[in-house]
N, C-alpha and C positions, 0 to 999 in steps of 0.2 A: 783480420780475424777470420778464421775459416767458418764454414757453415752457411754461407749465403745470406738469406733473408733474416735469419735470427740475429745477426749482428746489427741490423738496422733498428731493431726494436730495443729501447732502453730496458734494462733489467727490471725497473720498477713498474713498467707498464703491465697491466693485467693481460693474461692470455684469454682470448675469446674463443668460444665454442662455435663451431659451424652449426647451422640449422639442422635439426634432425640427429645430432650426435648424442642426445640425452639417453637414447636406448630404452632400457626397461624402467627407468625412473619415472617415465610419464604416467604409468598406471597408479603410482602412489600420490601423484600430485592432484590438486583440486581440478574439477572439470572447468573448462573454459566457458565463461559466461558470454553469451552473444547479445543479450539484451534483457530489458525489463518491460513488462506490460502491466499497466494499471487499469483495472476495471472495477465497476460497481455492480455487484450481482445480488439479486434478492436471495435471502437465506432460504436454502432448501429448494430453490427453483432454477438451478443452473440447467440449461438445456442447449442443444447445438444450434438453436436459431439465433438470428442476430440479436445483440451485437457480439455474443461470445463466440459462436461458430466461425464467422469470418475473421475475427481478430486472431484466434488461435490457428485457424486453418492456413492463413497466408504466411504464418511463421513455421508451418510444418509440424505443429504439435498435435498430439492425439486428443481430439476434442472430447470424446466420450470418457476418456480416462480422467480428464480434469473435472468434467461434470459429476461423475460418480464420486470422486474424492471430495470435491467441494460440498456436495449435498450430504455426504456422510458426516463431514465435520460440522455442518451447520444444522443438523437435524434437531439439536437441543435448543437452538435459538428460535426467536419469534419468527414464524413464517412470513416471508415477504419483506422483512426489514432489510434495507440496502447495506450490503457488506462490502467495503472497499477491500480489494485483494490485489496484491502485488505479485505477479508471476515472474520468476527468474528463469530465463530461457538459456539452456546450455547448447554448446556446439553439436552435441550428439542428438539433438532434438528432444532431450528429456527436459523436465522442468520441476521446479518446486514452487510452492506459493505460500504467502504469508497473509493472514487475514487481519484486518484492523477492526476497530469498533465502528458502529454506524456513525454517519456524520452528525455533527451538533444540531444541524437544522432538523434532522429526523427526530431527535430527542425533544427539541423545543416544540415542534409542531404537535408531538404526542402529548407533552406536558400541558400545552395551552389548549388542546382539543380543537385544533384548526386543520384545515386541509392544505392551505398554502399561506405563504407570507404576504405582506402588503405589496400591492402593485406599485404604489408611490412611496418609497422609503422616506421617512422623516415627516410626512404629512398624515398618512393613514396609520391608524392603530387598530390592529385586528384582534388583539387579545392581550393577556398578561400571564406572567409566570412569577412565582414567589422565589425569594432568596433560597429557601429550602430546596425547591426544585432545581434551581441553578447549581447548588452544592451537590445534589445527587447526580446530576449530569456530569459535573466536573470530576467527581470520584470515578465514574465509569470511563470517562475520556482521558484521565490523567496519564495513562501509559502511552497514549498517542501524541500528547502535547510535548513541546520542547521545554517543559518546566516540571519540577517536582513539587512546586508550591501550589497548594490548593487555592489560595487566594488569587494568585496570578491566573490560574485556570478559570476561576469564577469570573474574573474580569474579562477574559477572552470570550467566554460564553455570554456574558451580559452584552458585550459589543455585538455579537452575532444576533442576539435577541432584538436589540434595538434596530439593527439593520433589516430585520425581518418585519418590523412594525409591532413588536411586542413590548409591553411595559414591564419593568422589573419592579415588583412590589416587595415590601419588607415582610 
């Protein structure tokens, strides 16, 4: 069969493109994600000092751009509440970020009126929360949990409360 190397490839085998042959189609494709960064930042208090500055700086991201955008989006929230944020880092050093709700422990400490959980879990009891408070927390956190069932979310929160040394009352 004439044609050299083409005869060696079976007809059913797919043709492969060489790297860089996509041409102008690259601009319509999604940006290449190079990594993710998870941080917990106080609402309305993002600044370039540690831990935010070094974490973003070593990845080549614009620190002030993140701080301004984060503070603008969290200005309606309670100042100082810890906001988990997942930053998606792209190859061109741009980024997007997604904010989650504050951790369950933050809500539980606020509901029980305590500064910190028990030092010795299982032995020390530092406070109590009611089922109504647990339900309220579950409703706030439901979108971050891996369930859509409020009762399952309540059980998860009750477990967190017990591990913090809180009693769950009716």
